[in-house]
N, C-alpha and C positions, 0 to 999 in steps of 0.2 A: 478828496478821499486824501488824509494825511494819515490816522490811524485806524487800521480796518479790523474787525471782528467777523471771522466767517465760521458759520457751525456747518456740521455735516461735511468737515473738511477733508477727510478720509474717503467720502464717497466720489461717485463716478468724473461730477463736475468740480469737487470742491480741491481733489487730488493734482489738479490742472491749474484751475484758478488760482491758488494759495500759491503753485510755486511763479506763475505768471504775475500777478501781483507784486509779488516780493521784489521779482526782476526790477519792477516798473516803481513800486514806491520805497524800497528797501524791505530789510529781511526785518529789521526790529519792528516794520510799521503795520506788519501782517500777523494778528492774531488766529492762529486755527486753534478750532474747537472741536472737539467730537466726542462722541458717547463711549469710544476705545481708543486704544492708545497701540499703534504696534509701529517695526522698525521700519521707516522709511523718508524721506528725503522732508517730508512737509514736517514731519514731527523735531526734526534733528535740523531742519536749516534756519529756524527762528522761532519764537515763543510759541508753544502750544498746550493745551490746557484740556482736561476732559470735563467734559459740558452734557449732560443729559438736559435736552432742553424742556423737559416737562418739569423743572426744579427752577421755579420763575426766581425765587431767593439769590441762587446760586449764579443766574446768568445775570441778573443787574448786577451782581459783584463784581463778576469779571468785567462788565463791562463799563464800570465805573474804577476798577483798578487800572484798568487800562486805558483810561480815559477816551476811549473811541470814540469816533465821530461819523464812522459807518458803520453798518451792520449789513452782513451778507450772509441772508439766511437761508441755507440750503437742507439743514436735515429734514428728513422726510423717508417715509414708505412711498415704495415704487408702484404701479398700477398693479401688477399679480400679486403681492407681496400683502399691498391692502387689500386686494379684495379676498384672500385666503383670514384675513384675521382685521376686518373690519372697524372693531373696537378697539383696537391698538393703534390702527391708521388716523380715526379721528383723535384718538389721545394726542398723538406724536404732531400729527400737520396740520390739526387745526389747536391743540393746547400751545404746542412749541412754537405757532405762528404769533398768537396772542401773546406770549410771554414775550417773543421777540419785538413785535410791536409797543409793548409798553416801555419796554427799556428804551426804544428808541424813540416815542415821545418822551420820557421821562428826563431824559439826556439831551433830545432835537438832532440827534444823529440821520443822515442820511439813510434811506432802506432799501435794499433788493430780494426779492424772492422769487423764483422763478414759478410760472405757472405750467401749462402743458396743453399741447392739443387733445389730452383726456378730460379737457373743462367741455370739450363740443359732445354732440350725442346722438342718438340715431335722425333726430329730427332737423340736425344739422346739412343745410346743403354741402354735398360732398365735396365739391368740384369748385373751386375758388372762393374759400369759405372766407365771407367777409369779416372783416375788424370785430363788426357789430352784429351779433345775429343770435338767429335763438341757441343758447345752448343744452340745459336739460341733461345733463349726462345722466347715464344709468349705472356706473360703477362709483363705489366709494374713494375712489383718490378721484373721478371726475369733480364728485360732489365738493371733497376737498378744496380741492380748486377752485371751481366756482367761487366757494363761500371765501377763499384767501382772497381773490379777484376786488373782490365785493371790500370784503375787509380792510383792505390798503387803500382803496378808495375813500373809505368811510374814515380811515385814519389820517388822510389826506386830507378831507373836506371838513372835515369836523376838528381836527385838531392842528393841520397845518405839518405833521408829517412828510417829508419831501418820498415819496414811495415810488421806487420804481419796479417794474419788472418783465417777463419777457414768456410768451405761449412758445416753451421750445416741442419742438418737436422731435422723434426718434434720434438720439445722439450720439454715435458712434467714434470709440477711440480706441485705440491700443493700450494704453497707459493703466488701465482700471478695468479689469474684467466686471461685467454687467451685473446688476443688483437689483435685478426682480422685475424688470419692464418689460411692455409686452414687444417694444422693438427691439430687445436685445438678438434677435434670431440673425438680425446682420450683424454684430460684432461678431457673434459667434462661428458665423459661413465663413467669416476671413479668415480665425483663427486654425479650424479645423478644413480650411482649404491648405492653409500650408503646411501644419501638422500631417493630416488626413489622406487630404487629396477630396475628400467628400462632406458633405453636409447633410443632415435630413433636419428639414424647417419644418417648426409646430405652427408656422403662420401657412398658411393654403397659398397656392400659387392665383395670381390674379388681385391680389389684396395689398392695395396700394397705401404707403403712408409717407408721410413730411419725415424726411431727416435730415441731419445737420453733423456735418466734421466738428470734432470738439473743438479743434484750433477758431472756427470760425463762432461756434458759442461764445466761446471765452473771450475771442475779440468785442462778441457784441455786448454782453454784459458792460464791460468797461468802457465800451463807446457811450451805453444805453447812460450809464451812471456819471461821465464827464459830460453829456449832453446839456446846452443853455435850459435849463428850466421852462423857460418863457417859451421855446417851441414844443413844448409838450401837450399837445391836445390830450390823448388819452393815458399818458405817465404809466401805467399799469397792464400788463398783459397783454403786450406788442405781437401780432401773429410773428413768428421769425420764422424762414426755413430756406434750404439749399436744393434739396433734392425730393422730387415724388418716385418714389420707387416701388414694386414688387419683389418677391424673394427671385424671380426670375432675370428681373433686372441685375441683380446684385452678382446672381452665377453669371451674366454675360461679361457682365464688366469683369469676373476673375477669371475669366475664360482668353482673355487678351492678353492675361501673361501666363496662367495655367490651363492649355488646352483640355489637358485630361480630366479636369474637375466636373465631378459629380454631383447632380443637386437632386435630391427625393424630398421624401413628402410623409407628415406622420403627425396629423392637426392635433393639436390640444384645442377642446371646445372652448374653454374659459378666456385662453387669452384670443384664440379667434374671435370669438363673440367681442371684445371689447376693442381688436383691431376693426372690426366692422362696423361699429357703433360710431370710429373718428373718422376724421374726413381724408378725403385721397388726397388734397393738397388744397393748403390756404392761400387765403392773398395778403402778402406781405406790404402792401404800398402803403403803409400807414407808418411804418417802421422806414420806408424808406424817405417818404416824405419829412418827416418831423425830425429823425436825427441819423439821416443818411446812410443807411445799413445797407451792406454791400456783403454776401459771400464773397470765398475767395476759392473754395474748391465747389466743384461738382461731382457727378457719381464717376467718371472717368480718372478724372484727379483723386479724388479721394482715395478709391480703390488701390490706383499705384503708390502712394504714400502709406496706406493702410498696410500691404504687404510687404513693402520694405522696411517699415518700423517692427512690425512682426518679426521678421527675418531678422534683423538688428537686436532686437531685444532677447531671443532666443539664443542667438550668437553670444551675446555678454552674460545670460543668465548660465551658461553654458561654461 
Protein backbone atom coordinates (compact mmCIF):
# COMPACT_ATOMS: atom_id res chain seq x y z
CA UNK A 1 0.00 0.00 0.00
CA UNK A 2 1.67 3.19 -1.23
CA UNK A 3 -1.21 5.40 -2.37
CA UNK A 4 -4.54 4.64 -0.70
CA UNK A 5 -8.04 5.95 -1.48
CA UNK A 6 -10.60 5.58 1.32
CA UNK A 7 -14.35 6.00 0.70
CA UNK A 8 -16.70 6.76 3.59
CA UNK A 9 -13.73 8.37 5.31
CA UNK A 10 -15.81 10.42 7.76
CA UNK A 11 -17.75 7.42 9.05
CA UNK A 12 -17.15 5.43 12.22
CA UNK A 13 -14.37 3.25 10.78
CA UNK A 14 -13.01 5.70 8.21
CA UNK A 15 -12.44 8.60 10.59
CA UNK A 16 -10.02 6.50 12.64
CA UNK A 17 -8.58 4.35 9.86
CA UNK A 18 -7.54 7.35 7.75
CA UNK A 19 -5.59 8.88 10.64
CA UNK A 20 -3.85 5.57 11.39
CA UNK A 21 -2.98 5.03 7.71
CA UNK A 22 -1.61 8.58 7.43
CA UNK A 23 0.49 7.96 10.52
CA UNK A 24 1.93 4.77 9.02
CA UNK A 25 2.16 5.62 5.29
CA UNK A 26 2.37 9.44 5.28
CA UNK A 27 -0.32 12.14 5.14
CA UNK A 28 -0.06 12.68 1.38
CA UNK A 29 -0.35 8.94 0.67
CA UNK A 30 -3.93 8.58 1.96
CA UNK A 31 -6.76 10.22 -0.01
CA UNK A 32 -9.87 10.52 2.15
CA UNK A 33 -13.25 10.81 0.40
CA UNK A 34 -16.82 11.14 1.59
CA UNK A 35 -20.18 12.32 0.30
CA UNK A 36 -19.97 15.30 2.65
CA UNK A 37 -17.27 17.53 4.12
CA UNK A 38 -16.93 18.65 7.71
CA UNK A 39 -14.44 20.52 9.86
CA UNK A 40 -12.31 17.70 11.26
CA UNK A 41 -8.80 16.26 11.33
CA UNK A 42 -9.43 13.81 8.47
CA UNK A 43 -10.25 16.70 6.14
CA UNK A 44 -7.37 18.94 7.23
CA UNK A 45 -4.50 16.46 7.73
CA UNK A 46 -4.17 15.24 4.13
CA UNK A 47 -5.88 15.03 0.73
CA UNK A 48 -9.69 15.10 0.94
CA UNK A 49 -12.24 14.94 -1.88
CA UNK A 50 -16.05 14.94 -2.03
CA UNK A 51 -17.19 11.65 -3.60
CA UNK A 52 -20.60 10.06 -4.02
CA UNK A 53 -19.68 6.42 -4.65
CA UNK A 54 -22.76 6.06 -6.86
CA UNK A 55 -21.01 8.33 -9.39
CA UNK A 56 -18.80 5.84 -11.23
CA UNK A 57 -17.18 8.41 -13.52
CA UNK A 58 -16.11 10.69 -10.67
CA UNK A 59 -14.89 7.70 -8.66
CA UNK A 60 -12.66 6.56 -11.52
CA UNK A 61 -11.35 10.05 -12.22
CA UNK A 62 -10.28 10.61 -8.60
CA UNK A 63 -8.53 7.23 -8.44
CA UNK A 64 -6.64 8.06 -11.63
CA UNK A 65 -5.86 11.63 -10.56
CA UNK A 66 -4.14 10.37 -7.41
CA UNK A 67 -2.77 7.22 -9.09
CA UNK A 68 -3.86 5.00 -6.20
CA UNK A 69 -2.70 1.40 -5.74
CA UNK A 70 -5.15 0.53 -2.95
CA UNK A 71 -8.88 1.19 -2.48
CA UNK A 72 -10.49 0.83 0.95
CA UNK A 73 -14.21 1.01 0.32
CA UNK A 74 -16.16 1.84 3.50
CA UNK A 75 -19.07 3.96 2.19
CA UNK A 76 -22.36 2.28 3.13
CA UNK A 77 -25.71 2.60 4.87
CA UNK A 78 -25.65 0.59 8.11
CA UNK A 79 -28.15 -2.02 9.29
CA UNK A 80 -30.95 -0.02 10.92
CA UNK A 81 -30.87 2.78 8.32
CA UNK A 82 -30.72 0.24 5.51
CA UNK A 83 -33.84 -1.49 6.83
CA UNK A 84 -35.66 1.85 6.97
CA UNK A 85 -34.74 2.66 3.35
CA UNK A 86 -33.95 -0.60 1.54
CA UNK A 87 -33.94 0.77 -2.02
CA UNK A 88 -31.44 3.50 -1.13
CA UNK A 89 -29.37 0.92 0.75
CA UNK A 90 -29.18 -1.29 -2.34
CA UNK A 91 -28.19 1.64 -4.54
CA UNK A 92 -25.43 2.85 -2.20
CA UNK A 93 -24.19 -0.45 -0.78
CA UNK A 94 -24.25 -2.49 -3.99
CA UNK A 95 -24.02 0.20 -6.67
CA UNK A 96 -21.14 1.84 -4.84
CA UNK A 97 -19.37 -1.49 -4.38
CA UNK A 98 -19.62 -2.37 -8.07
CA UNK A 99 -18.22 1.05 -8.98
CA UNK A 100 -15.34 0.59 -6.52
CA UNK A 101 -14.52 -2.90 -7.79
CA UNK A 102 -14.57 -1.69 -11.38
CA UNK A 103 -12.03 1.01 -10.54
CA UNK A 104 -9.90 -1.61 -8.78
CA UNK A 105 -10.12 -3.87 -11.84
CA UNK A 106 -9.25 -1.10 -14.30
CA UNK A 107 -6.32 0.19 -12.23
CA UNK A 108 -5.16 -3.18 -10.86
CA UNK A 109 -5.33 -1.98 -7.25
CA UNK A 110 -5.51 -3.89 -4.02
CA UNK A 111 -9.05 -3.73 -2.60
CA UNK A 112 -10.67 -3.93 0.84
CA UNK A 113 -14.32 -3.69 1.85
CA UNK A 114 -15.86 -4.79 5.15
CA UNK A 115 -18.59 -7.36 5.54
CA UNK A 116 -20.46 -7.86 8.80
CA UNK A 117 -22.05 -10.33 11.19
CA UNK A 118 -25.19 -8.97 9.50
CA UNK A 119 -24.35 -11.30 6.61
CA UNK A 120 -25.60 -14.18 8.76
CA UNK A 121 -29.27 -15.04 9.20
CA UNK A 122 -31.76 -16.87 11.44
CA UNK A 123 -30.69 -20.27 10.06
CA UNK A 124 -27.01 -19.71 10.87
CA UNK A 125 -25.57 -21.64 13.85
CA UNK A 126 -25.65 -19.14 16.74
CA UNK A 127 -22.69 -20.34 18.81
CA UNK A 128 -19.15 -20.52 17.41
CA UNK A 129 -20.53 -19.63 13.98
CA UNK A 130 -18.16 -21.20 11.42
CA UNK A 131 -16.26 -19.23 8.78
CA UNK A 132 -18.10 -21.17 6.06
CA UNK A 133 -21.75 -21.77 6.92
CA UNK A 134 -25.33 -21.07 5.85
CA UNK A 135 -26.00 -17.32 5.74
CA UNK A 136 -29.44 -16.44 4.30
CA UNK A 137 -29.90 -13.05 6.07
CA UNK A 138 -33.38 -11.51 6.29
CA UNK A 139 -32.39 -7.82 6.25
CA UNK A 140 -31.47 -5.60 3.31
CA UNK A 141 -28.14 -4.80 4.97
CA UNK A 142 -27.37 -8.50 5.36
CA UNK A 143 -28.39 -9.23 1.78
CA UNK A 144 -26.06 -6.43 0.65
CA UNK A 145 -23.20 -7.90 2.68
CA UNK A 146 -23.61 -11.48 1.40
CA UNK A 147 -23.86 -10.14 -2.15
CA UNK A 148 -20.73 -8.09 -1.55
CA UNK A 149 -18.79 -11.07 -0.24
CA UNK A 150 -19.68 -13.08 -3.34
CA UNK A 151 -18.96 -10.15 -5.66
CA UNK A 152 -15.49 -9.65 -4.17
CA UNK A 153 -14.77 -13.37 -4.60
CA UNK A 154 -15.94 -13.09 -8.21
CA UNK A 155 -13.66 -10.13 -8.99
CA UNK A 156 -10.71 -12.05 -7.53
CA UNK A 157 -11.45 -15.29 -9.38
CA UNK A 158 -12.59 -13.72 -12.68
CA UNK A 159 -10.36 -10.64 -12.97
CA UNK A 160 -7.53 -11.26 -10.49
CA UNK A 161 -8.39 -8.25 -8.32
CA UNK A 162 -6.65 -8.63 -4.94
CA UNK A 163 -9.84 -8.34 -2.88
CA UNK A 164 -9.76 -8.75 0.89
CA UNK A 165 -12.37 -8.30 3.61
CA UNK A 166 -13.47 -8.85 7.20
CA UNK A 167 -16.85 -9.76 8.70
CA UNK A 168 -16.90 -7.12 11.41
CA UNK A 169 -18.93 -7.46 14.60
CA UNK A 170 -20.34 -4.41 16.36
CA UNK A 171 -17.56 -1.82 16.54
CA UNK A 172 -17.14 0.32 19.63
CA UNK A 173 -15.45 3.72 19.47
CA UNK A 174 -15.26 6.95 21.44
CA UNK A 175 -14.09 9.01 18.43
CA UNK A 176 -17.15 9.02 16.18
CA UNK A 177 -20.69 8.59 17.48
CA UNK A 178 -22.80 5.74 16.04
CA UNK A 179 -24.35 5.93 12.58
CA UNK A 180 -27.40 3.70 12.41
CA UNK A 181 -26.19 0.25 13.36
CA UNK A 182 -27.93 -2.34 15.52
CA UNK A 183 -24.97 -2.73 17.91
CA UNK A 184 -24.72 1.03 18.54
CA UNK A 185 -26.40 0.67 21.93
CA UNK A 186 -23.03 -0.32 23.40
CA UNK A 187 -21.38 2.97 22.40
CA UNK A 188 -24.43 4.94 23.57
CA UNK A 189 -24.30 3.14 26.93
CA UNK A 190 -20.73 4.27 27.59
CA UNK A 191 -21.51 7.89 26.73
CA UNK A 192 -24.69 8.01 28.83
CA UNK A 193 -22.98 6.24 31.71
CA UNK A 194 -20.54 9.14 31.89
CA UNK A 195 -23.06 11.88 31.15
CA UNK A 196 -26.21 10.69 32.97
CA UNK A 197 -25.30 7.67 35.06
CA UNK A 198 -28.05 5.67 33.38
CA UNK A 199 -29.01 4.19 30.02
CA UNK A 200 -32.15 2.71 28.46
CA UNK A 201 -31.25 -0.04 25.99
CA UNK A 202 -33.23 -0.65 22.81
CA UNK A 203 -31.77 -4.19 22.75
CA UNK A 204 -33.21 -6.66 25.25
CA UNK A 205 -31.46 -8.40 28.13
CA UNK A 206 -29.77 -11.66 27.23
CA UNK A 207 -29.23 -10.66 23.58
CA UNK A 208 -25.63 -11.64 22.86
CA UNK A 209 -23.74 -10.15 19.92
CA UNK A 210 -20.10 -10.05 18.86
CA UNK A 211 -18.24 -6.79 19.45
CA UNK A 212 -14.76 -5.35 18.93
CA UNK A 213 -12.96 -2.19 20.04
CA UNK A 214 -12.10 0.09 17.16
CA UNK A 215 -8.29 0.00 17.64
CA UNK A 216 -8.44 -3.77 17.14
CA UNK A 217 -10.62 -3.35 14.04
CA UNK A 218 -8.24 -0.80 12.51
CA UNK A 219 -5.25 -3.01 13.21
CA UNK A 220 -7.04 -6.01 11.68
CA UNK A 221 -7.65 -4.11 8.41
CA UNK A 222 -4.00 -3.08 8.10
CA UNK A 223 -2.75 -6.53 9.11
CA UNK A 224 -4.95 -8.27 6.53
CA UNK A 225 -3.96 -5.84 3.77
CA UNK A 226 -0.28 -6.42 4.52
CA UNK A 227 -0.62 -10.21 4.83
CA UNK A 228 1.13 -12.52 2.38
CA UNK A 229 -1.41 -13.29 -0.34
CA UNK A 230 -0.22 -16.88 -0.60
CA UNK A 231 -1.42 -17.59 2.96
CA UNK A 232 -4.98 -16.44 2.31
CA UNK A 233 -7.43 -19.23 1.62
CA UNK A 234 -10.62 -17.25 2.22
CA UNK A 235 -9.42 -13.72 1.25
CA UNK A 236 -12.83 -12.09 1.78
CA UNK A 237 -15.14 -11.93 4.76
CA UNK A 238 -12.95 -13.37 7.51
CA UNK A 239 -14.83 -13.78 10.80
CA UNK A 240 -13.26 -11.43 13.39
CA UNK A 241 -14.43 -10.65 16.91
CA UNK A 242 -13.04 -9.95 20.36
CA UNK A 243 -16.07 -9.97 22.68
CA UNK A 244 -19.47 -11.69 22.85
CA UNK A 245 -21.71 -9.71 25.20
CA UNK A 246 -25.28 -8.73 26.07
CA UNK A 247 -26.37 -5.30 27.41
CA UNK A 248 -26.13 -6.46 31.03
CA UNK A 249 -22.50 -7.51 30.47
CA UNK A 250 -21.58 -3.99 29.36
CA UNK A 251 -23.45 -2.59 32.37
CA UNK A 252 -21.54 -4.91 34.71
CA UNK A 253 -18.21 -3.82 33.25
CA UNK A 254 -19.20 -0.14 33.55
CA UNK A 255 -20.23 -0.61 37.22
CA UNK A 256 -16.65 -1.63 38.03
CA UNK A 257 -15.82 2.04 37.40
CA UNK A 258 -19.21 3.72 38.00
CA UNK A 259 -20.91 1.63 40.72
CA UNK A 260 -24.21 3.56 40.63
CA UNK A 261 -24.80 3.11 36.88
CA UNK A 262 -28.38 2.06 36.10
CA UNK A 263 -29.52 0.05 33.06
CA UNK A 264 -33.15 -0.09 31.89
CA UNK A 265 -34.80 -1.51 28.77
CA UNK A 266 -37.19 -0.16 26.14
CA UNK A 267 -36.84 -2.68 23.33
CA UNK A 268 -37.09 -1.50 19.72
CA UNK A 269 -38.78 -4.39 17.85
CA UNK A 270 -37.01 -3.64 14.55
CA UNK A 271 -33.48 -3.58 15.93
CA UNK A 272 -34.21 -6.44 18.33
CA UNK A 273 -35.36 -8.62 15.42
CA UNK A 274 -32.17 -7.78 13.53
CA UNK A 275 -30.04 -8.65 16.57
CA UNK A 276 -31.83 -11.96 17.09
CA UNK A 277 -31.10 -12.97 13.49
CA UNK A 278 -27.34 -12.66 14.12
CA UNK A 279 -24.94 -15.09 15.84
CA UNK A 280 -24.18 -14.97 19.56
CA UNK A 281 -20.47 -15.69 19.01
CA UNK A 282 -18.48 -16.35 15.82
CA UNK A 283 -15.48 -18.63 15.24
CA UNK A 284 -12.39 -16.61 14.23
CA UNK A 285 -9.96 -19.48 13.64
CA UNK A 286 -9.57 -18.85 9.90
CA UNK A 287 -8.37 -15.28 10.54
CA UNK A 288 -6.00 -16.51 13.24
CA UNK A 289 -4.61 -19.29 11.06
CA UNK A 290 -4.29 -17.37 7.77
CA UNK A 291 -2.97 -13.98 8.90
CA UNK A 292 -2.42 -14.18 12.68
CA UNK A 293 -5.43 -12.15 13.85
CA UNK A 294 -5.22 -11.43 17.58
CA UNK A 295 -7.29 -8.69 19.28
CA UNK A 296 -5.74 -6.80 22.17
CA UNK A 297 -8.87 -5.67 24.06
CA UNK A 298 -11.42 -7.69 26.04
CA UNK A 299 -14.59 -6.26 27.63
CA UNK A 300 -12.84 -5.08 30.80
CA UNK A 301 -9.84 -3.40 29.15
CA UNK A 302 -12.06 -1.83 26.48
CA UNK A 303 -14.48 -0.46 29.10
CA UNK A 304 -11.67 1.12 31.11
CA UNK A 305 -10.22 2.76 27.99
CA UNK A 306 -13.62 3.90 26.65
CA UNK A 307 -14.60 5.62 29.90
CA UNK A 308 -11.20 7.29 30.21
CA UNK A 309 -11.26 8.51 26.59
CA UNK A 310 -14.85 9.81 26.84
CA UNK A 311 -13.90 11.81 29.94
CA UNK A 312 -10.83 13.22 28.20
CA UNK A 313 -12.87 14.08 25.11
CA UNK A 314 -15.47 15.93 27.22
CA UNK A 315 -12.72 17.88 29.00
CA UNK A 316 -11.08 18.88 25.71
CA UNK A 317 -14.39 19.93 24.15
CA UNK A 318 -15.23 22.02 27.22
